Every structure is written in C-alpha cells, then in structure tokens.
DOKOL-442358 format. One record per residue (C-alpha): x, y, z. Coordinates in nm, 3 decimals. Layout:
<atoms>
<<X, Y, Z>>;
...
</atoms>
This chain:
<atoms>
<<0.000, 0.000, 0.000>>;
<<0.140, 0.337, -0.105>>;
<<0.097, 0.665, 0.075>>;
<<0.106, 1.039, -0.004>>;
<<-0.016, 1.351, 0.172>>;
<<-0.238, 1.487, -0.107>>;
<<-0.357, 1.272, -0.396>>;
<<-0.487, 1.467, -0.698>>;
<<-0.689, 1.261, -0.945>>;
<<-0.684, 1.411, -1.295>>;
<<-0.396, 1.570, -1.483>>;
<<-0.592, 1.852, -1.644>>;
<<-0.532, 2.224, -1.580>>;
<<-0.688, 2.219, -1.232>>;
<<-0.503, 1.907, -1.117>>;
<<-0.166, 2.011, -1.254>>;
<<-0.184, 2.366, -1.115>>;
<<-0.290, 2.236, -0.774>>;
<<-0.013, 1.977, -0.772>>;
<<0.253, 2.232, -0.864>>;
<<0.140, 2.490, -0.608>>;
<<0.109, 2.241, -0.322>>;
<<0.454, 2.100, -0.400>>;
<<0.598, 2.450, -0.390>>;
<<0.431, 2.482, -0.051>>;
<<0.622, 2.180, 0.079>>;
<<0.333, 1.934, 0.057>>;
<<0.395, 1.582, -0.069>>;
<<0.156, 1.556, -0.363>>;
<<0.089, 1.288, -0.623>>;
<<-0.108, 1.358, -0.942>>;
<<-0.269, 1.061, -1.119>>;
<<-0.349, 1.084, -1.492>>;
<<-0.516, 0.789, -1.660>>;
<<-0.373, 0.858, -2.007>>;
<<-0.015, 0.806, -2.114>>;
<<0.022, 1.164, -2.241>>;
<<-0.178, 1.486, -2.271>>;
<<-0.230, 1.458, -2.648>>;
<<-0.607, 1.475, -2.688>>;
<<-0.776, 1.703, -2.938>>;
<<-1.070, 1.938, -2.889>>;
<<-0.995, 2.015, -2.528>>;
<<-1.017, 2.372, -2.405>>;
<<-0.718, 2.559, -2.544>>;
<<-0.770, 2.907, -2.405>>;
<<-0.527, 3.044, -2.146>>;
<<-0.699, 3.352, -2.014>>;
<<-0.550, 3.675, -1.886>>;
<<-0.590, 3.578, -1.521>>;
<<-0.406, 3.250, -1.587>>;
<<-0.131, 3.437, -1.773>>;
<<-0.099, 3.666, -1.471>>;
<<-0.072, 3.357, -1.251>>;
<<0.205, 3.212, -1.470>>;
<<0.396, 3.540, -1.434>>;
<<0.360, 3.522, -1.056>>;
<<0.487, 3.164, -1.060>>;
<<0.790, 3.270, -1.265>>;
<<0.668, 3.068, -1.564>>;
<<0.592, 3.359, -1.796>>;
<<0.918, 3.328, -1.996>>;
<<0.869, 2.950, -2.028>>;
<<0.513, 2.997, -2.150>>;
<<0.626, 3.243, -2.418>>;
<<0.843, 2.964, -2.561>>;
<<0.535, 2.746, -2.614>>;
<<0.375, 2.793, -2.959>>;
<<0.061, 2.999, -2.913>>;
<<-0.148, 3.271, -3.071>>;
<<-0.268, 3.580, -2.888>>;
<<-0.625, 3.702, -2.924>>;
<<-0.709, 4.059, -2.825>>;
<<-1.066, 4.076, -2.957>>;
<<-1.371, 3.851, -2.962>>;
<<-1.594, 3.929, -3.257>>;
<<-1.933, 3.849, -3.408>>;
<<-1.965, 3.788, -3.783>>;
<<-2.235, 3.996, -3.948>>;
<<-2.402, 4.001, -4.289>>;
<<-2.184, 4.092, -4.585>>;
<<-1.865, 3.987, -4.408>>;
<<-1.876, 4.271, -4.155>>;
<<-1.763, 4.218, -3.797>>;
<<-1.863, 4.361, -3.462>>;
<<-1.647, 4.351, -3.151>>;
<<-1.805, 4.178, -2.852>>;
<<-1.506, 4.200, -2.616>>;
<<-1.198, 4.421, -2.651>>;
<<-0.926, 4.259, -2.442>>;
<<-0.689, 4.551, -2.494>>;
<<-0.902, 4.734, -2.237>>;
<<-0.820, 4.484, -1.961>>;
<<-0.627, 4.598, -1.653>>;
<<-0.286, 4.450, -1.583>>;
<<0.002, 4.340, -1.805>>;
<<-0.177, 4.061, -1.996>>;
<<-0.440, 4.213, -2.221>>;
<<-0.506, 3.898, -2.420>>;
<<-0.618, 3.539, -2.431>>;
<<-0.354, 3.295, -2.551>>;
<<-0.463, 3.010, -2.775>>;
<<-0.231, 2.719, -2.698>>;
<<-0.272, 2.343, -2.740>>;
<<-0.369, 2.219, -2.396>>;
<<-0.112, 1.940, -2.410>>;
<<0.168, 2.199, -2.439>>;
<<0.030, 2.393, -2.142>>;
<<0.006, 2.077, -1.932>>;
<<0.355, 1.964, -2.035>>;
<<0.487, 2.300, -1.915>>;
<<0.320, 2.256, -1.576>>;
<<0.450, 1.899, -1.553>>;
<<0.807, 2.011, -1.629>>;
<<0.780, 2.281, -1.362>>;
<<0.645, 2.026, -1.114>>;
<<0.938, 1.793, -1.172>>;
<<1.166, 2.059, -1.025>>;
<<0.990, 2.022, -0.689>>;
<<1.111, 1.731, -0.470>>;
<<0.764, 1.662, -0.325>>;
<<0.584, 1.647, -0.662>>;
<<0.504, 1.322, -0.842>>;
<<0.309, 1.274, -1.165>>;
<<0.198, 0.923, -1.255>>;
<<0.066, 0.866, -1.606>>;
<<-0.134, 0.566, -1.727>>;
<<-0.281, 0.535, -1.378>>;
<<-0.658, 0.493, -1.379>>;
<<-0.855, 0.526, -1.056>>;
<<-1.107, 0.244, -1.021>>;
<<-1.257, 0.308, -0.675>>;
<<-1.224, 0.508, -0.358>>;
<<-1.130, 0.359, -0.021>>;
<<-1.292, 0.453, 0.307>>;
<<-1.254, 0.420, 0.678>>;
<<-1.603, 0.466, 0.814>>;
<<-1.741, 0.779, 0.647>>;
<<-1.398, 0.919, 0.562>>;
<<-1.238, 0.884, 0.219>>;
<<-0.885, 0.754, 0.279>>;
<<-0.750, 0.702, -0.073>>;
<<-0.810, 0.526, -0.403>>;
<<-0.761, 0.197, -0.580>>;
<<-0.598, 0.217, -0.921>>;
<<-0.498, 0.014, -1.223>>;
<<-0.189, 0.068, -1.435>>;
<<-0.313, 0.083, -1.794>>;
<<0.018, -0.046, -1.933>>;
<<0.086, -0.361, -1.733>>;
<<-0.250, -0.408, -1.560>>;
<<-0.098, -0.381, -1.211>>;
<<-0.353, -0.289, -0.944>>;
<<-0.274, -0.107, -0.624>>;
<<-0.396, 0.129, -0.356>>;
<<-0.279, 0.473, -0.248>>;
<<-0.365, 0.616, 0.094>>;
<<-0.373, 0.994, 0.137>>;
<<-0.462, 1.256, 0.395>>;
<<-0.669, 1.425, 0.124>>;
<<-0.798, 1.313, -0.214>>;
<<-0.882, 1.587, -0.466>>;
<<-1.116, 1.510, -0.754>>;
<<-0.994, 1.708, -1.054>>;
<<-1.111, 1.447, -1.304>>;
<<-1.366, 1.653, -1.494>>;
<<-1.740, 1.659, -1.549>>;
<<-1.757, 1.277, -1.563>>;
<<-1.564, 1.244, -1.236>>;
<<-1.555, 0.888, -1.104>>;
<<-1.482, 1.025, -0.755>>;
<<-1.772, 1.269, -0.761>>;
<<-2.002, 0.981, -0.859>>;
<<-1.859, 0.749, -0.594>>;
<<-1.939, 0.979, -0.303>>;
<<-2.282, 1.070, -0.448>>;
<<-2.264, 1.443, -0.385>>;
<<-2.596, 1.616, -0.464>>;
<<-2.593, 1.842, -0.769>>;
<<-2.786, 2.134, -0.912>>;
<<-2.837, 2.070, -1.283>>;
<<-2.939, 2.367, -1.499>>;
<<-2.959, 2.208, -1.844>>;
<<-2.842, 2.358, -2.172>>;
<<-3.015, 2.432, -2.504>>;
<<-2.731, 2.305, -2.721>>;
<<-2.463, 2.049, -2.785>>;
<<-2.141, 2.120, -2.975>>;
<<-1.966, 1.953, -3.267>>;
<<-1.590, 2.010, -3.270>>;
<<-1.392, 1.990, -3.594>>;
<<-1.105, 2.161, -3.776>>;
<<-1.083, 2.367, -4.095>>;
<<-0.771, 2.518, -4.251>>;
<<-0.700, 2.882, -4.171>>;
<<-0.545, 3.142, -4.401>>;
<<-0.373, 3.462, -4.292>>;
<<-0.606, 3.654, -4.525>>;
<<-0.918, 3.530, -4.344>>;
<<-1.131, 3.814, -4.202>>;
<<-1.139, 3.662, -3.851>>;
<<-0.818, 3.729, -3.656>>;
<<-0.952, 3.673, -3.306>>;
<<-1.236, 3.444, -3.209>>;
<<-1.562, 3.495, -3.398>>;
<<-1.911, 3.348, -3.412>>;
<<-2.229, 3.342, -3.624>>;
<<-2.577, 3.216, -3.536>>;
<<-2.880, 3.148, -3.754>>;
<<-3.163, 2.904, -3.837>>;
<<-3.116, 2.650, -3.563>>;
<<-2.737, 2.640, -3.558>>;
<<-2.428, 2.846, -3.483>>;
<<-2.058, 2.838, -3.562>>;
<<-1.770, 2.970, -3.351>>;
<<-1.422, 2.996, -3.504>>;
<<-1.121, 2.978, -3.274>>;
<<-0.788, 3.055, -3.447>>;
<<-0.519, 2.796, -3.383>>;
<<-0.220, 2.876, -3.604>>;
<<-0.275, 2.701, -3.937>>;
<<-0.633, 2.596, -3.864>>;
<<-0.956, 2.701, -3.699>>;
<<-1.091, 2.495, -3.414>>;
<<-1.459, 2.510, -3.504>>;
<<-1.750, 2.475, -3.265>>;
<<-2.077, 2.405, -3.447>>;
<<-2.376, 2.447, -3.217>>;
<<-2.684, 2.228, -3.257>>;
<<-3.004, 2.199, -3.056>>;
<<-2.969, 1.976, -2.753>>;
<<-3.025, 1.611, -2.830>>;
<<-3.029, 1.645, -3.212>>;
<<-2.688, 1.487, -3.279>>;
<<-2.826, 1.176, -3.450>>;
<<-3.080, 1.370, -3.655>>;
<<-2.824, 1.620, -3.785>>;
<<-2.576, 1.342, -3.870>>;
<<-2.851, 1.157, -4.058>>;
<<-2.871, 1.453, -4.299>>;
<<-2.525, 1.363, -4.427>>;
<<-2.197, 1.544, -4.477>>;
<<-2.308, 1.750, -4.781>>;
<<-2.595, 1.905, -4.585>>;
<<-2.359, 1.978, -4.298>>;
<<-2.113, 2.149, -4.530>>;
<<-2.402, 2.361, -4.661>>;
<<-2.491, 2.462, -4.306>>;
<<-2.132, 2.573, -4.242>>;
<<-2.114, 2.776, -4.564>>;
<<-2.454, 2.934, -4.499>>;
<<-2.326, 3.063, -4.166>>;
<<-1.979, 3.170, -4.288>>;
<<-1.971, 3.192, -4.670>>;
<<-1.594, 3.250, -4.698>>;
<<-1.535, 2.897, -4.566>>;
<<-1.675, 2.753, -4.892>>;
<<-1.325, 2.695, -5.033>>;
<<-1.229, 2.453, -4.755>>;
<<-1.536, 2.267, -4.626>>;
<<-1.431, 1.962, -4.828>>;
<<-1.185, 1.903, -4.544>>;
<<-1.490, 1.776, -4.352>>;
<<-1.457, 1.435, -4.514>>;
<<-1.737, 1.244, -4.343>>;
<<-2.019, 1.320, -4.104>>;
<<-1.823, 1.135, -3.837>>;
<<-1.540, 1.392, -3.844>>;
<<-1.714, 1.631, -3.600>>;
<<-1.680, 1.514, -3.238>>;
<<-1.975, 1.563, -3.005>>;
<<-1.950, 1.758, -2.681>>;
<<-2.252, 1.685, -2.462>>;
<<-2.293, 2.027, -2.302>>;
<<-2.369, 2.029, -1.932>>;
<<-2.417, 2.309, -1.684>>;
<<-2.430, 2.200, -1.323>>;
<<-2.286, 2.264, -0.979>>;
<<-2.241, 2.050, -0.671>>;
<<-2.433, 2.162, -0.364>>;
<<-2.132, 2.065, -0.153>>;
<<-1.781, 2.027, -0.294>>;
<<-1.648, 1.790, -0.031>>;
<<-1.696, 1.500, 0.202>>;
<<-1.456, 1.404, 0.479>>;
<<-1.125, 1.328, 0.308>>;
<<-1.224, 1.434, -0.046>>;
<<-1.258, 1.768, -0.227>>;
<<-1.390, 1.838, -0.579>>;
<<-1.259, 2.126, -0.791>>;
<<-1.290, 2.241, -1.151>>;
<<-1.540, 2.063, -1.374>>;
<<-1.578, 1.791, -1.110>>;
<<-1.736, 2.058, -0.888>>;
<<-1.909, 2.267, -1.155>>;
<<-1.948, 2.168, -1.520>>;
<<-1.946, 2.482, -1.732>>;
<<-2.107, 2.565, -2.064>>;
<<-1.856, 2.640, -2.344>>;
<<-2.001, 2.994, -2.360>>;
<<-1.706, 3.230, -2.318>>;
<<-1.457, 2.943, -2.296>>;
<<-1.422, 3.010, -1.923>>;
<<-1.410, 2.651, -1.793>>;
<<-1.030, 2.626, -1.780>>;
<<-1.002, 2.969, -1.622>>;
<<-1.241, 2.879, -1.341>>;
<<-1.074, 2.541, -1.287>>;
<<-0.732, 2.703, -1.252>>;
<<-0.873, 2.961, -1.011>>;
<<-1.021, 2.678, -0.802>>;
<<-0.679, 2.514, -0.789>>;
<<-0.508, 2.834, -0.672>>;
<<-0.770, 2.888, -0.403>>;
<<-0.742, 2.526, -0.288>>;
<<-0.362, 2.545, -0.264>>;
<<-0.381, 2.872, -0.072>>;
<<-0.630, 2.732, 0.179>>;
<<-0.490, 2.380, 0.214>>;
<<-0.110, 2.400, 0.201>>;
<<-0.048, 2.469, 0.569>>;
<<-0.319, 2.234, 0.705>>;
<<-0.183, 1.956, 0.482>>;
<<0.172, 2.014, 0.608>>;
<<0.046, 2.011, 0.966>>;
<<-0.179, 1.707, 0.917>>;
<<-0.496, 1.884, 1.026>>;
<<-0.728, 1.905, 0.725>>;
<<-1.088, 1.898, 0.849>>;
<<-1.422, 1.922, 0.672>>;
<<-1.436, 2.285, 0.787>>;
<<-1.105, 2.344, 0.607>>;
<<-1.240, 2.188, 0.288>>;
<<-1.557, 2.396, 0.309>>;
<<-1.343, 2.711, 0.293>>;
<<-1.245, 2.629, -0.064>>;
<<-1.608, 2.622, -0.179>>;
<<-1.682, 2.932, 0.028>>;
<<-1.404, 3.117, -0.150>>;
<<-1.496, 3.002, -0.503>>;
<<-1.875, 2.982, -0.488>>;
<<-1.942, 3.349, -0.569>>;
<<-1.744, 3.361, -0.897>>;
<<-1.884, 3.022, -0.999>>;
<<-2.244, 3.133, -0.942>>;
<<-2.186, 3.464, -1.122>>;
<<-2.038, 3.300, -1.432>>;
<<-2.296, 3.021, -1.443>>;
<<-2.578, 3.272, -1.402>>;
<<-2.445, 3.470, -1.697>>;
<<-2.422, 3.151, -1.902>>;
<<-2.778, 3.057, -1.810>>;
<<-2.902, 3.401, -1.918>>;
<<-2.718, 3.370, -2.252>>;
<<-2.861, 3.018, -2.294>>;
<<-3.214, 3.135, -2.230>>;
<<-3.225, 3.476, -2.398>>;
<<-2.992, 3.425, -2.692>>;
<<-2.870, 3.073, -2.774>>;
<<-3.197, 2.898, -2.694>>;
<<-3.391, 3.140, -2.913>>;
<<-3.141, 3.128, -3.199>>;
<<-3.116, 2.750, -3.203>>;
<<-3.495, 2.716, -3.205>>;
<<-3.541, 2.986, -3.468>>;
<<-3.617, 2.932, -3.837>>;
<<-3.478, 3.273, -3.933>>;
<<-3.204, 3.271, -4.196>>;
<<-2.875, 3.455, -4.170>>;
<<-2.987, 3.735, -4.400>>;
<<-3.301, 3.802, -4.196>>;
<<-3.139, 3.818, -3.854>>;
<<-3.055, 4.165, -3.734>>;
<<-2.766, 4.271, -3.516>>;
<<-2.862, 4.237, -3.147>>;
<<-2.937, 4.569, -2.977>>;
<<-2.662, 4.545, -2.714>>;
<<-2.406, 4.461, -2.981>>;
<<-2.505, 4.773, -3.176>>;
<<-2.472, 4.982, -2.860>>;
<<-2.127, 4.836, -2.787>>;
<<-2.005, 4.942, -3.132>>;
<<-2.116, 5.300, -3.067>>;
<<-1.977, 5.301, -2.711>>;
<<-1.657, 5.093, -2.734>>;
<<-1.575, 5.129, -2.366>>;
<<-1.862, 4.888, -2.297>>;
<<-1.658, 4.616, -2.469>>;
<<-1.436, 4.610, -2.158>>;
<<-1.715, 4.452, -1.951>>;
<<-1.745, 4.119, -2.138>>;
<<-1.367, 4.125, -2.185>>;
<<-1.315, 4.136, -1.808>>;
<<-1.579, 3.874, -1.730>>;
<<-1.438, 3.632, -1.989>>;
<<-1.063, 3.686, -1.953>>;
<<-1.035, 3.758, -1.580>>;
<<-1.368, 3.692, -1.412>>;
<<-1.501, 3.783, -1.069>>;
<<-1.262, 3.743, -0.777>>;
<<-0.945, 3.642, -0.961>>;
<<-0.699, 3.440, -0.754>>;
<<-0.329, 3.516, -0.721>>;
<<-0.039, 3.286, -0.643>>;
<<0.027, 3.248, -0.270>>;
<<0.363, 3.379, -0.155>>;
<<0.507, 3.031, -0.102>>;
<<0.455, 2.944, -0.468>>;
<<0.602, 3.256, -0.626>>;
<<0.935, 3.243, -0.808>>;
<<1.158, 3.472, -1.009>>;
<<1.110, 3.449, -1.388>>;
<<1.268, 3.132, -1.519>>;
<<1.287, 2.912, -1.823>>;
<<1.201, 2.545, -1.791>>;
<<1.387, 2.264, -1.966>>;
<<1.121, 2.082, -2.167>>;
<<1.122, 1.704, -2.140>>;
</atoms>
C-alpha cells in the first residue's frame, strides 16, 4: 500500500496547477493521470489573462512564451456581408496581460509537468486509472488504481484526495454528492478547418442562424470550429449527411466555402454533450472536488479552464499549511467552496441568461442569416466601445481572480522541456 499527503486525481489544468502549487508549498503531492500523455484534441485551449498573470507570478511567464501559441485581443461576431462587430476588446483589460492565448492544452500541461518535476515533493503518474475510492467509516482515505500499461492494481492512501477528473468524475459519482443541474439548449460539434492569414477573422468569432451556430477559434494554421446544434439532435443532424452539414457551415460563414471539403465524413465532427451543473457541496470528509468535477461549465465564453485554474489556486492557498500540519478537516475543505462559490455562481448565471435569452432562441429559430438583425446590445457596444471592456473582463479575468500564494512565487525562469 502506497501513501502520499495529497492525492490529486486528474492531470488537467486544475489538477496540474494544484499539484505544482502544493509541492511548492512543501506538501507531498501525487497527481494521477489515466492517459499516457496529454495529447487529446478538442480540449479547451484558451489560457486567459488571469491564468497568464498567474504564470507570471509563478515565474513561468518566460517559459510559457516559448510554447507555440497565438494571442487574441478581440472577440468578434460575424455579421451580414462579411462585416464584424467587436463583442469584447481585451486591450481594455487591466494588468500586463491584455489577451487570451490560444495554446494546445497538451503543451500547457507539459509546461506545468516540467515545472512540477523541479519540486522534490511532486510526483506525476501517467497511465494510472482510478477504479474506486477507499474509506474508513465515512472518511475517504484514498483510491484503488490500475496501471493501464501492465494491468498492475494497487492502492494509495492519502490525507486528502482531490477530484480534478472533470465533469464525468468517477470520484464525484462514488461519493454521491448532490448536484444542481441547470440544463443547456445546445450540444457542440468540434472539428477543424484550414485557416489562411487573409481570413477576415483574426480573433475568435461566431455566427448564429436558423437552428445552428458556428464559432471559429484561431489555432495557427487551422480554426478549431464549434458548431452548435439543438440539444439532443446529434443523431438527426448526422442523418442529414456530410453534404448538408457542409451547406450549413457555408450558410453561416460563406468564406469557408473553399475549404469545407476538409470535412470528409459526417463522423469527423466530435460531439461535446454540453452540461451546466454545480455540486451543492464540494467535499466530504477526506475528499474535495474542484474544476469541472465541482461545476461543469457551458462552453459559452470558454471560461471553464479559467475557473478550474482559479479553483486550484484557491485550494492550494487554503490547504497548504493544514496539509503540512496534518490537520485538514471538513471545515477546512468547506473554505475552498466558500471562496470560489461566488465567482462560480456569477459566471454560471451569466451563461444561463445567454442560454435562455440568446442561444436557446437562436437555435430554435427558423430565421435565416440574411433576416437576422444585429442584437441591440451589440449595436450599442459598437457605438460606445468602452462597454466592450465589460465582457472582456468577465471572460478573460472573471469575478474574484486568484493570485499565487507567496510560497509558490518564483523569479522568472525558463524550464527545460522534457
């Protein structure tokens, strides 16, 4: 039987940031990731301004700049005739990072892993799949796992187990924490299309009409495309075939007509089952949920990674000393939720309003692109550009941004990439 002080399940942004910060705080921490690497497509690839500020505080800013990425300083809507309207102007943000960086998530996670390896109390174990939790009475004491390479099974005991394993968290399900589920009017198809430097969209852009929508996220030589469909219509839309789908894409964004043949089959788009929910309590004795395991976010605004990272910073700030001293109680764990509940509720409430008043109506509408007018608030924001700072702040920074605790801060450094 193995033992560690803090066991983090899930090597995504929340788990890796928490592991790094706790290790810098002198806590023995082990991060378990069930895959052999971080190379999975169509994961969230936005590193927001608040996360960039955090990387600077951790001394990782220079290392991040060495990772291939693309900066976005505006979020735009595509209008009729090829015109654009700015939804969020990130250049109006406070602080040094007035941008969102588009970076493959695997590169971001590799950077965090390389930084963690410099800490003597940090361990990252890949290909390690959690199969069950272990208990002593009502307290969670650790997990059982299986090595996905050789099939070896084992058990790890920990003072605290942290569920950072996403919206389908096996740990969250095992302890049966009650959840508020808010529903969503849409699902998302993810796919890629080639990108040209001459394309009119430089930052992120979106278009909505006639029961569907398309968001274009620039990623170097290609767009990561999010095609929005009405909730539960995946099979029906696929049954229409690839030619009909290509027509839908071109109807929304006509200048993509010269490249939609890159959608080879109707199976190319990958389905994201959109969920919006929040646990009523984020912990039981011995276990804490953070990130998507605590609150599954809608893709609206691309804020899921940002919130997950903020959860991790808050958790490290609250838990580092109690973990070192061996005195983590349920009251200690409740402080993490207490600190992060307000920004979570604010962002989810905004997403619910957008779902109800905009996306739900658009996805259930029969109006064509040419007959849809520019929303009133968007017209106002073009006449009063300073208003574009409000959505920019809510998306790129968010309410109550977290900052690195003193014990985790370092001078700017480069990191040798493994």
